[in-house]
Every structure is written in structure tokens, then in C-alpha cells.
PDB file of N, CA, C and O in Angstrom:
ATOM      1  N   MET A   1      73.929 130.650  84.982  1.00  0.00           N
ATOM      2  CA  MET A   1      75.300 130.256  85.137  1.00  0.00           C
ATOM      3  C   MET A   1      75.356 129.079  86.111  1.00  0.00           C
ATOM      4  O   MET A   1      74.773 129.126  87.195  1.00  0.00           O
ATOM      5  N   LYS A   2      76.056 128.041  85.714  1.00  0.00           N
ATOM      6  CA  LYS A   2      76.133 126.836  86.524  1.00  0.00           C
ATOM      7  C   LYS A   2      77.454 126.837  87.307  1.00  0.00           C
ATOM      8  O   LYS A   2      78.529 127.034  86.741  1.00  0.00           O
ATOM      9  N   THR A   3      77.346 126.617  88.605  1.00  0.00           N
ATOM     10  CA  THR A   3      78.553 126.540  89.432  1.00  0.00           C
ATOM     11  C   THR A   3      78.902 125.072  89.651  1.00  0.00           C
ATOM     12  O   THR A   3      78.027 124.230  89.854  1.00  0.00           O
ATOM     13  N   THR A   4      80.171 124.793  89.608  1.00  0.00           N
ATOM     14  CA  THR A   4      80.615 123.407  89.821  1.00  0.00           C
ATOM     15  C   THR A   4      81.073 123.236  91.259  1.00  0.00           C
ATOM     16  O   THR A   4      81.669 124.135  91.851  1.00  0.00           O
ATOM     17  N   ASN A   5      80.789 122.085  91.796  1.00  0.00           N
ATOM     18  CA  ASN A   5      81.181 121.779  93.163  1.00  0.00           C
ATOM     19  C   ASN A   5      82.492 120.991  93.126  1.00  0.00           C
ATOM     20  O   ASN A   5      82.528 119.864  92.631  1.00  0.00           O
ATOM     21  N   LEU A   6      83.551 121.574  93.641  1.00  0.00           N
ATOM     22  CA  LEU A   6      84.862 120.928  93.634  1.00  0.00           C
ATOM     23  C   LEU A   6      85.113 120.097  94.889  1.00  0.00           C
ATOM     24  O   LEU A   6      86.173 119.483  95.012  1.00  0.00           O
ATOM     25  N   PHE A   7      84.171 120.063  95.815  1.00  0.00           N
ATOM     26  CA  PHE A   7      84.388 119.351  97.074  1.00  0.00           C
ATOM     27  C   PHE A   7      84.649 117.860  96.869  1.00  0.00           C
ATOM     28  O   PHE A   7      85.614 117.355  97.444  1.00  0.00           O
ATOM     29  N   PRO A   8      83.860 117.125  96.092  1.00  0.00           N
ATOM     30  CA  PRO A   8      84.158 115.690  95.911  1.00  0.00           C
ATOM     31  C   PRO A   8      85.515 115.451  95.254  1.00  0.00           C
ATOM     32  O   PRO A   8      86.216 114.499  95.599  1.00  0.00           O
ATOM     33  N   PHE A   9      85.883 116.311  94.312  1.00  0.00           N
ATOM     34  CA  PHE A   9      87.181 116.157  93.650  1.00  0.00           C
ATOM     35  C   PHE A   9      88.330 116.379  94.635  1.00  0.00           C
ATOM     36  O   PHE A   9      89.286 115.603  94.664  1.00  0.00           O
ATOM     37  N   THR A  10      88.235 117.431  95.436  1.00  0.00           N
ATOM     38  CA  THR A  10      89.309 117.713  96.390  1.00  0.00           C
ATOM     39  C   THR A  10      89.358 116.651  97.479  1.00  0.00           C
ATOM     40  O   THR A  10      90.437 116.309  97.962  1.00  0.00           O
ATOM     41  N   LEU A  11      88.205 116.130  97.869  1.00  0.00           N
ATOM     42  CA  LEU A  11      88.176 115.068  98.866  1.00  0.00           C
ATOM     43  C   LEU A  11      88.844 113.808  98.328  1.00  0.00           C
ATOM     44  O   LEU A  11      89.651 113.187  99.019  1.00  0.00           O
ATOM     45  N   ASN A  12      88.513 113.434  97.112  1.00  0.00           N
ATOM     46  CA  ASN A  12      89.135 112.256  96.496  1.00  0.00           C
ATOM     47  C   ASN A  12      90.638 112.453  96.311  1.00  0.00           C
ATOM     48  O   ASN A  12      91.424 111.534  96.541  1.00  0.00           O
ATOM     49  N   LEU A  13      91.025 113.633  95.901  1.00  0.00           N
ATOM     50  CA  LEU A  13      92.443 113.924  95.712  1.00  0.00           C
ATOM     51  C   LEU A  13      93.186 113.862  97.049  1.00  0.00           C
ATOM     52  O   LEU A  13      94.283 113.310  97.132  1.00  0.00           O
ATOM     53  N   GLY A  14      92.587 114.426  98.078  1.00  0.00           N
ATOM     54  CA  GLY A  14      93.210 114.393  99.404  1.00  0.00           C
ATOM     55  C   GLY A  14      93.367 112.979  99.932  1.00  0.00           C
ATOM     56  O   GLY A  14      94.415 112.626 100.473  1.00  0.00           O
ATOM     57  N   LEU A  15      92.326 112.168  99.776  1.00  0.00           N
ATOM     58  CA  LEU A  15      92.420 110.778 100.219  1.00  0.00           C
ATOM     59  C   LEU A  15      93.450 110.000  99.412  1.00  0.00           C
ATOM     60  O   LEU A  15      94.168 109.162  99.957  1.00  0.00           O
ATOM     61  N   SER A  16      93.521 110.273  98.136  1.00  0.00           N
ATOM     62  CA  SER A  16      94.508 109.596  97.289  1.00  0.00           C
ATOM     63  C   SER A  16      95.925 109.961  97.699  1.00  0.00           C
ATOM     64  O   SER A  16      96.806 109.101  97.730  1.00  0.00           O
ATOM     65  N   LEU A  17      96.149 111.221  98.013  1.00  0.00           N
ATOM     66  CA  LEU A  17      97.483 111.649  98.425  1.00  0.00           C
ATOM     67  C   LEU A  17      97.852 111.141  99.817  1.00  0.00           C
ATOM     68  O   LEU A  17      99.031 110.925 100.097  1.00  0.00           O
ATOM     69  N   ALA A  18      96.874 110.949 100.685  1.00  0.00           N
ATOM     70  CA  ALA A  18      97.146 110.489 102.047  1.00  0.00           C
ATOM     71  C   ALA A  18      97.314 108.975 102.129  1.00  0.00           C
ATOM     72  O   ALA A  18      97.885 108.477 103.099  1.00  0.00           O
ATOM     73  N   THR A  19      96.837 108.243 101.150  1.00  0.00           N
ATOM     74  CA  THR A  19      96.897 106.787 101.196  1.00  0.00           C
ATOM     75  C   THR A  19      98.322 106.270 101.054  1.00  0.00           C
ATOM     76  O   THR A  19      98.722 105.360 101.779  1.00  0.00           O
ATOM     77  N   CYS A  20      99.080 106.826 100.147  1.00  0.00           N
ATOM     78  CA  CYS A  20     100.438 106.353  99.881  1.00  0.00           C
ATOM     79  C   CYS A  20     101.340 106.465 101.122  1.00  0.00           C
ATOM     80  O   CYS A  20     101.987 105.475 101.465  1.00  0.00           O
ATOM     81  N   PRO A  21     101.417 107.599 101.804  1.00  0.00           N
ATOM     82  CA  PRO A  21     102.254 107.658 103.011  1.00  0.00           C
ATOM     83  C   PRO A  21     101.769 106.720 104.116  1.00  0.00           C
ATOM     84  O   PRO A  21     102.579 106.178 104.867  1.00  0.00           O
ATOM     85  N   PHE A  22     100.468 106.528 104.217  1.00  0.00           N
ATOM     86  CA  PHE A  22      99.935 105.631 105.239  1.00  0.00           C
ATOM     87  C   PHE A  22     100.364 104.194 104.975  1.00  0.00           C
ATOM     88  O   PHE A  22     100.793 103.495 105.893  1.00  0.00           O
ATOM     89  N   VAL A  23     100.250 103.750 103.727  1.00  0.00           N
ATOM     90  CA  VAL A  23     100.647 102.380 103.372  1.00  0.00           C
ATOM     91  C   VAL A  23     102.153 102.211 103.547  1.00  0.00           C
ATOM     92  O   VAL A  23     102.603 101.190 104.067  1.00  0.00           O
ATOM     93  N   LEU A  24     102.930 103.193 103.121  1.00  0.00           N
ATOM     94  CA  LEU A  24     104.377 103.120 103.300  1.00  0.00           C
ATOM     95  C   LEU A  24     104.753 103.082 104.780  1.00  0.00           C
ATOM     96  O   LEU A  24     105.670 102.358 105.168  1.00  0.00           O
ATOM     97  N   GLY A  25     104.058 103.850 105.601  1.00  0.00           N
ATOM     98  CA  GLY A  25     104.308 103.823 107.042  1.00  0.00           C
ATOM     99  C   GLY A  25     104.024 102.462 107.643  1.00  0.00           C
ATOM    100  O   GLY A  25     104.776 101.989 108.495  1.00  0.00           O
ATOM    101  N   CYS A  26     102.946 101.828 107.210  1.00  0.00           N
ATOM    102  CA  CYS A  26     102.624 100.478 107.695  1.00  0.00           C
ATOM    103  C   CYS A  26     103.694  99.476 107.286  1.00  0.00           C
ATOM    104  O   CYS A  26     104.076  98.619 108.083  1.00  0.00           O
ATOM    105  N   LEU A  27     104.180  99.574 106.053  1.00  0.00           N
ATOM    106  CA  LEU A  27     105.226  98.659 105.586  1.00  0.00           C
ATOM    107  C   LEU A  27     106.539  98.877 106.331  1.00  0.00           C
ATOM    108  O   LEU A  27     107.228  97.916 106.677  1.00  0.00           O
ATOM    109  N   ILE A  28     106.882 100.129 106.574  1.00  0.00           N
ATOM    110  CA  ILE A  28     108.110 100.429 107.315  1.00  0.00           C
ATOM    111  C   ILE A  28     107.999  99.934 108.749  1.00  0.00           C
ATOM    112  O   ILE A  28     108.962  99.386 109.286  1.00  0.00           O
ATOM    113  N   LEU A  29     106.849 100.116 109.376  1.00  0.00           N
ATOM    114  CA  LEU A  29     106.644  99.636 110.743  1.00  0.00           C
ATOM    115  C   LEU A  29     106.755  98.119 110.815  1.00  0.00           C
ATOM    116  O   LEU A  29     107.353  97.588 111.751  1.00  0.00           O
ATOM    117  N   GLN A  30     106.194  97.424 109.852  1.00  0.00           N
ATOM    118  CA  GLN A  30     106.288  95.967 109.809  1.00  0.00           C
ATOM    119  C   GLN A  30     107.745  95.530 109.640  1.00  0.00           C
ATOM    120  O   GLN A  30     108.185  94.578 110.286  1.00  0.00           O
ATOM    121  N   SER A  31     108.480  96.208 108.792  1.00  0.00           N
ATOM    122  CA  SER A  31     109.885  95.879 108.567  1.00  0.00           C
ATOM    123  C   SER A  31     110.714  96.121 109.826  1.00  0.00           C
ATOM    124  O   SER A  31     111.560  95.299 110.178  1.00  0.00           O
ATOM    125  N   LEU A  32     110.479  97.234 110.501  1.00  0.00           N
ATOM    126  CA  LEU A  32     111.203  97.526 111.736  1.00  0.00           C
ATOM    127  C   LEU A  32     110.899  96.506 112.822  1.00  0.00           C
ATOM    128  O   LEU A  32     111.792  96.100 113.566  1.00  0.00           O
ATOM    129  N   THR A  33     109.647  96.092 112.916  1.00  0.00           N
ATOM    130  CA  THR A  33     109.270  95.084 113.902  1.00  0.00           C
ATOM    131  C   THR A  33     109.958  93.761 113.612  1.00  0.00           C
ATOM    132  O   THR A  33     110.468  93.112 114.525  1.00  0.00           O
ATOM    133  N   GLN A  34     109.975  93.359 112.358  1.00  0.00           N
ATOM    134  CA  GLN A  34     110.622  92.108 111.974  1.00  0.00           C
ATOM    135  C   GLN A  34     112.129  92.179 112.256  1.00  0.00           C
ATOM    136  O   GLN A  34     112.711  91.206 112.737  1.00  0.00           O
ATOM    137  N   ASN A  35     112.754  93.304 111.966  1.00  0.00           N
ATOM    138  CA  ASN A  35     114.181  93.460 112.239  1.00  0.00           C
ATOM    139  C   ASN A  35     114.473  93.433 113.733  1.00  0.00           C
ATOM    140  O   ASN A  35     115.491  92.878 114.146  1.00  0.00           O
ATOM    141  N   ALA A  36     113.609  94.015 114.548  1.00  0.00           N
ATOM    142  CA  ALA A  36     113.808  93.993 115.994  1.00  0.00           C
ATOM    143  C   ALA A  36     113.701  92.573 116.539  1.00  0.00           C
ATOM    144  O   ALA A  36     114.473  92.188 117.417  1.00  0.00           O
ATOM    145  N   VAL A  37     112.761  91.796 116.030  1.00  0.00           N
ATOM    146  CA  VAL A  37     112.618  90.402 116.462  1.00  0.00           C
ATOM    147  C   VAL A  37     113.850  89.598 116.061  1.00  0.00           C
ATOM    148  O   VAL A  37     114.366  88.817 116.860  1.00  0.00           O
ATOM    149  N   GLU A  38     114.321  89.782 114.837  1.00  0.00           N
ATOM    150  CA  GLU A  38     115.518  89.067 114.383  1.00  0.00           C
ATOM    151  C   GLU A  38     116.740  89.467 115.203  1.00  0.00           C
ATOM    152  O   GLU A  38     117.566  88.616 115.534  1.00  0.00           O
ATOM    153  N   PHE A  39     116.866  90.742 115.533  1.00  0.00           N
ATOM    154  CA  PHE A  39     117.979  91.198 116.358  1.00  0.00           C
ATOM    155  C   PHE A  39     117.915  90.558 117.738  1.00  0.00           C
ATOM    156  O   PHE A  39     118.945  90.165 118.286  1.00  0.00           O
ATOM    157  N   GLY A  40     116.725  90.450 118.302  1.00  0.00           N
ATOM    158  CA  GLY A  40     116.568  89.795 119.598  1.00  0.00           C
ATOM    159  C   GLY A  40     116.952  88.331 119.547  1.00  0.00           C
ATOM    160  O   GLY A  40     117.592  87.826 120.470  1.00  0.00           O
ATOM    161  N   GLN A  41     116.574  87.647 118.490  1.00  0.00           N
ATOM    162  CA  GLN A  41     116.933  86.236 118.351  1.00  0.00           C
ATOM    163  C   GLN A  41     118.437  86.068 118.173  1.00  0.00           C
ATOM    164  O   GLN A  41     119.025  85.138 118.724  1.00  0.00           O
ATOM    165  N   ILE A  42     119.056  86.948 117.419  1.00  0.00           N
ATOM    166  CA  ILE A  42     120.506  86.866 117.222  1.00  0.00           C
ATOM    167  C   ILE A  42     121.240  87.129 118.535  1.00  0.00           C
ATOM    168  O   ILE A  42     122.184  86.413 118.869  1.00  0.00           O
ATOM    169  N   SER A  43     120.816  88.144 119.279  1.00  0.00           N
ATOM    170  CA  SER A  43     121.481  88.436 120.547  1.00  0.00           C
ATOM    171  C   SER A  43     121.250  87.317 121.552  1.00  0.00           C
ATOM    172  O   SER A  43     122.132  87.023 122.359  1.00  0.00           O
ATOM    173  N   GLU A  44     120.090  86.694 121.516  1.00  0.00           N
ATOM    174  CA  GLU A  44     119.831  85.557 122.398  1.00  0.00           C
ATOM    175  C   GLU A  44     120.741  84.387 122.034  1.00  0.00           C
ATOM    176  O   GLU A  44     121.233  83.685 122.918  1.00  0.00           O
ATOM    177  N   GLU A  45     120.962  84.177 120.762  1.00  0.00           N
ATOM    178  CA  GLU A  45     121.843  83.094 120.312  1.00  0.00           C
ATOM    179  C   GLU A  45     123.283  83.355 120.756  1.00  0.00           C
ATOM    180  O   GLU A  45     123.995  82.431 121.148  1.00  0.00           O
ATOM    181  N   ILE A  46     123.699  84.601 120.694  1.00  0.00           N
ATOM    182  CA  ILE A  46     125.063  84.944 121.105  1.00  0.00           C
ATOM    183  C   ILE A  46     125.240  84.740 122.605  1.00  0.00           C
ATOM    184  O   ILE A  46     126.290  84.274 123.048  1.00  0.00           O
ATOM    185  N   LEU A  47     124.230  85.082 123.380  1.00  0.00           N
ATOM    186  CA  LEU A  47     124.349  85.050 124.839  1.00  0.00           C
ATOM    187  C   LEU A  47     123.843  83.751 125.467  1.00  0.00           C
ATOM    188  O   LEU A  47     123.581  83.713 126.669  1.00  0.00           O
ATOM    189  N   ARG A  48     123.703  82.700 124.682  1.00  0.00           N
ATOM    190  CA  ARG A  48     123.261  81.419 125.243  1.00  0.00           C
ATOM    191  C   ARG A  48     124.277  80.915 126.252  1.00  0.00           C
ATOM    192  O   ARG A  48     125.467  81.216 126.159  1.00  0.00           O
ATOM    193  N   GLY A  49     123.790  80.140 127.220  1.00  0.00           N
ATOM    194  CA  GLY A  49     124.666  79.607 128.259  1.00  0.00           C
ATOM    195  C   GLY A  49     125.660  78.588 127.758  1.00  0.00           C
ATOM    196  O   GLY A  49     126.677  78.361 128.412  1.00  0.00           O
ATOM    197  N   ILE A  50     125.407  77.968 126.625  1.00  0.00           N
ATOM    198  CA  ILE A  50     126.312  76.949 126.109  1.00  0.00           C
ATOM    199  C   ILE A  50     127.659  77.571 125.743  1.00  0.00           C
ATOM    200  O   ILE A  50     128.699  76.929 125.892  1.00  0.00           O
ATOM    201  N   ARG A  51     127.645  78.767 125.282  1.00  0.00           N
ATOM    202  CA  ARG A  51     128.878  79.390 124.807  1.00  0.00           C
ATOM    203  C   ARG A  51     129.629  80.143 125.905  1.00  0.00           C
ATOM    204  O   ARG A  51     130.722  80.653 125.659  1.00  0.00           O
ATOM    205  N   LEU A  52     129.071  80.221 127.092  1.00  0.00           N
ATOM    206  CA  LEU A  52     129.754  80.910 128.171  1.00  0.00           C
ATOM    207  C   LEU A  52     130.824  80.002 128.759  1.00  0.00           C
ATOM    208  O   LEU A  52     130.657  78.783 128.754  1.00  0.00           O
ATOM    209  N   PRO A  53     131.910  80.559 129.261  1.00  0.00           N
ATOM    210  CA  PRO A  53     132.965  79.716 129.831  1.00  0.00           C
ATOM    211  C   PRO A  53     132.509  79.084 131.142  1.00  0.00           C
ATOM    212  O   PRO A  53     131.681  79.640 131.863  1.00  0.00           O
ATOM    213  N   VAL A  54     133.064  77.922 131.430  1.00  0.00           N
ATOM    214  CA  VAL A  54     132.761  77.231 132.680  1.00  0.00           C
ATOM    215  C   VAL A  54     133.601  77.867 133.776  1.00  0.00           C
ATOM    216  O   VAL A  54     134.819  77.992 133.643  1.00  0.00           O
ATOM    217  N   LEU A  55     132.945  78.270 134.858  1.00  0.00           N
ATOM    218  CA  LEU A  55     133.646  78.899 135.971  1.00  0.00           C
ATOM    219  C   LEU A  55     134.094  77.832 136.953  1.00  0.00           C
ATOM    220  O   LEU A  55     133.332  76.926 137.290  1.00  0.00           O
ATOM    221  N   LYS A  56     135.319  77.942 137.404  1.00  0.00           N
ATOM    222  CA  LYS A  56     135.864  76.981 138.361  1.00  0.00           C
ATOM    223  C   LYS A  56     135.738  77.580 139.757  1.00  0.00           C
ATOM    224  O   LYS A  56     136.318  78.626 140.049  1.00  0.00           O
ATOM    225  N   PHE A  57     134.977  76.909 140.616  1.00  0.00           N
ATOM    226  CA  PHE A  57     134.789  77.366 141.981  1.00  0.00           C
ATOM    227  C   PHE A  57     135.721  76.590 142.902  1.00  0.00           C
ATOM    228  O   PHE A  57     135.928  75.387 142.740  1.00  0.00           O
ATOM    229  N   THR A  58     136.265  77.295 143.851  1.00  0.00           N
ATOM    230  CA  THR A  58     137.079  76.645 144.876  1.00  0.00           C
ATOM    231  C   THR A  58     136.267  76.576 146.152  1.00  0.00           C
ATOM    232  O   THR A  58     135.207  77.194 146.261  1.00  0.00           O
ATOM    233  N   GLU A  59     136.767  75.823 147.115  1.00  0.00           N
ATOM    234  CA  GLU A  59     136.066  75.711 148.403  1.00  0.00           C
ATOM    235  C   GLU A  59     135.989  77.072 149.089  1.00  0.00           C
ATOM    236  O   GLU A  59     134.988  77.382 149.735  1.00  0.00           O
ATOM    237  N   ASN A  60     137.025  77.876 148.958  1.00  0.00           N
ATOM    238  CA  ASN A  60     137.046  79.188 149.594  1.00  0.00           C
ATOM    239  C   ASN A  60     135.951  80.086 149.024  1.00  0.00           C
ATOM    240  O   ASN A  60     135.301  80.804 149.784  1.00  0.00           O
ATOM    241  N   SER A  61     135.732  80.068 147.725  1.00  0.00           N
ATOM    242  CA  SER A  61     134.708  80.923 147.133  1.00  0.00           C
ATOM    243  C   SER A  61     133.309  80.474 147.539  1.00  0.00           C
ATOM    244  O   SER A  61     132.409  81.305 147.665  1.00  0.00           O
ATOM    245  N   ILE A  62     133.112  79.165 147.748  1.00  0.00           N
ATOM    246  CA  ILE A  62     131.810  78.669 148.200  1.00  0.00           C
ATOM    247  C   ILE A  62     131.546  79.133 149.623  1.00  0.00           C
ATOM    248  O   ILE A  62     130.415  79.490 149.952  1.00  0.00           O
ATOM    249  N   GLU A  63     132.574  79.134 150.480  1.00  0.00           N
ATOM    250  CA  GLU A  63     132.402  79.607 151.856  1.00  0.00           C
ATOM    251  C   GLU A  63     132.066  81.094 151.878  1.00  0.00           C
ATOM    252  O   GLU A  63     131.230  81.526 152.672  1.00  0.00           O
ATOM    253  N   VAL A  64     132.695  81.869 151.031  1.00  0.00           N
ATOM    254  CA  VAL A  64     132.413  83.308 150.967  1.00  0.00           C
ATOM    255  C   VAL A  64     130.969  83.532 150.526  1.00  0.00           C
ATOM    256  O   VAL A  64     130.288  84.396 151.078  1.00  0.00           O
ATOM    257  N   ASP A  65     130.490  82.769 149.544  1.00  0.00           N
ATOM    258  CA  ASP A  65     129.103  82.898 149.096  1.00  0.00           C
ATOM    259  C   ASP A  65     128.129  82.545 150.208  1.00  0.00           C
ATOM    260  O   ASP A  65     127.088  83.186 150.347  1.00  0.00           O
ATOM    261  N   GLU A  66     128.459  81.524 151.006  1.00  0.00           N
ATOM    262  CA  GLU A  66     127.572  81.142 152.109  1.00  0.00           C
ATOM    263  C   GLU A  66     127.520  82.235 153.160  1.00  0.00           C
ATOM    264  O   GLU A  66     126.460  82.485 153.734  1.00  0.00           O
ATOM    265  N   MET A  67     128.652  82.900 153.426  1.00  0.00           N
ATOM    266  CA  MET A  67     128.659  83.980 154.418  1.00  0.00           C
ATOM    267  C   MET A  67     127.867  85.182 153.910  1.00  0.00           C
ATOM    268  O   MET A  67     127.220  85.867 154.702  1.00  0.00           O
ATOM    269  N   ILE A  68     127.904  85.447 152.621  1.00  0.00           N
ATOM    270  CA  ILE A  68     127.172  86.586 152.061  1.00  0.00           C
ATOM    271  C   ILE A  68     125.675  86.335 152.121  1.00  0.00           C
ATOM    272  O   ILE A  68     124.909  87.268 152.363  1.00  0.00           O
ATOM    273  N   ASN A  69     125.241  85.109 151.908  1.00  0.00           N
ATOM    274  CA  ASN A  69     123.814  84.794 151.890  1.00  0.00           C
ATOM    275  C   ASN A  69     123.170  84.865 153.266  1.00  0.00           C
ATOM    276  O   ASN A  69     121.945  84.940 153.349  1.00  0.00           O
ATOM    277  N   TYR A  70     123.946  84.844 154.358  1.00  0.00           N
ATOM    278  CA  TYR A  70     123.337  84.915 155.692  1.00  0.00           C
ATOM    279  C   TYR A  70     122.981  86.297 156.074  1.00  0.00           C
ATOM    280  O   TYR A  70     122.460  86.520 157.166  1.00  0.00           O
TER     281      TYR A  70
END
């Protein structure tokens, strides 16, 4: 009576089943990283100094700042 060894078959099947989630995880991670970089660039564009209002300083406010710095 000949016995068959199922170990190579189960090993190949296991590797085949594990490959798909691994590749999908890598693709999702790449997509999330790209989205985070784009979000950072967009927020940086929104918060640029060019778009901030110009603050008007008076002589009194400059004197107060000088007293605080001492």
C-alpha cells in the first residue's frame, strides 16, 4: 500500500492563500502613505504665510513685547 505525502500540497496551498492578503496589505499601506503625504501638502498650502492676515502693530504693543522679553 502506497501512502501519499500531502505536506508539499498543503505547504503550497498555505503559501498561495497567504500571498494575496500580504500583497493587498502592501498596496493598502502604499495608498495610505501617499494619502498622508498629499494631506500634509494640502494642509501646508492652506497654512502658508502668504494667506495669513497682516497684523498691525502699534507702538504700545511693541513696548509690551519688549517688557515681556526682559
